[in-house]
N, C-alpha and C positions, 0 to 999 in steps of 0.2 A: 504494500500500500504506500502511495506517495501523495503528497499534497501538491496539486498542480498549480493552484493559486489560492487566494484567500478564502474562496468559497467552494472549491471543488477538490475532491479526493478521488484518486484512481485506485481501483483494486484489480490485481492481475493474477491470473493463474488459479490453481486450486489444489485439490488433494489427489489428483491423478496425473500421471506423467503424460497423458494425452489431452489434458484440459488446456484449452487455448483462450478461454473467455476472459474479457476485461470489462470493467464497468466504471462509469463516472458517477459519483454521488454529489449532487448539488445540496450543500448544507442548508441554505436559506429555505429551499422549497421542499426539502426532505425527499427528493426524487432521484431514482436510479435511472441511468440510460446506458445502453450497450456501448461499449468502446470497441475499437478495432481488435479482432482476434490476434493473438500472438502468432508469430510465424511457426513456432514449435510449442507443443504442449509441455508444460513443466510444473513441478511442485518443488517445494523446499528451495526456492530461488531467492534472490535478493533483488531489490530495485532501488533506484535513486533518480533524482532530478539533477540535470547538469545544464549549464548554459553553453550553447554551441559556439560561443566566441572564445572559449578558453584556450584554444590552440593559437589564436592570434594575440591574446593577451589584452585586447582592448575592445571597446564597443560592445554592442549587445547583439548576440546571435540568437538563433532559434532556441527555444526552450525544449529540451529533450528529456525523455524518460529512458533510462537504461535498465534492462533486465538481464541478470547474469546468472549463469550456472543453474544448479539444482538438479533434480532427477528428471530425465526426459527419455525420449526414444531416439534412435538413430544418432547417437553421440551429440545431440543438440545441447547437452549440458555443458559443453565446452564453449558455447557461443555467448555472445552479447548481442541482444536485440536493441535497436535504437528507434524510439518513437518520436517523430517530429510532431509536437503538440499542434502546431498550426495546420499542417496538412492531414493530421490524424492517420499517418501511414507509418508502418513498421519498416525499418531498413535493416539490412544485415550489418553487424558490427564486427569488431575483431574477435578472434577466438583464443582461448587458452590452449596450451599444448596437450593437456590431459583433462580428464573428468574431475570435477570438484563438487563436493557437497560439504556442508558444514562451514562454508565460507561466510564472511561478513564484509560489510563495507561501511564507509563513512565518507561524507563529502565535506569539502571546505569551500565556502564562499560560492557554491554552485559552479566552480571552475575546474575542480579536480574531484574525482571519485577515487578513493583509495580502497582497494580490495585486499583483504587479508585471507589467504587461502588456508586450507586445512593442513598444508605442508609447512606453514610459517612464512611463505613468500608473501611479499607485499607488492602490489602492482598499482600503477597510477593510470587512470583513464582520463584523457582530455579529448575534447572535440573541437574541430574547426569547421563551423557549419554543422553538417550532419555526418562528417567524416571523423570517426573516433579512432584513437590509437590506444594501445595497451602497452605500457612499458614496465618491465620488472625493475623494481628499485633495488639498490644494493643492500638496504637494511632487510633483515629477516628476524622473525621471532624465533627464539630458541625453545621456549616452553609454550606449546600451542594447545589451546583448549578448543574443542569442537564447538562451532556456533557461538563464538565469543561476540561481544558487543564492543567494537572499537570506537573510540572517540578521540578527537584532537584536543589537546590541551595547550593553551597559549604559553609561550615561553615565560611570560610574566608570572605564571602560577607555579612553575616548576622549581624555582629558586635553586637551579643547578649552577654549580661553578665548575669550570673546566680548568684543570691544571696542565700546563705544558711541560 
């Protein structure tokens, strides 16, 4: 589930690996409407909102919904699907090299989505327009918990000092 704007929530996928349905919920009217079906059915996936200008670093690009991993069929669990909110159309995104479940994600300023895999790898997703890239970061978690909840903490709250 993602918040598309101040009044609309989007719910994606379901409890079956073949489930492709999505819905929009309009909070003020209490009404559900069908959204565009996912390209691949999936469950136990993650999703996030990202601004499609993140690749260029400036300006405002299309608002995108990313759907990542989970359980599916035909190895679709390695894929990232990208929904352009304005066109309401799903586009193919980058893929992971292997299947992942139990992964988590967090976003920062709607410009980066950080994906923490069950292996401890951390990947950065950025999008220029609707073209998204997946980059493995050099940092990795050494003690991994399945389905963890990552969050970014500002440096000002860490009170870390580094000695050279």
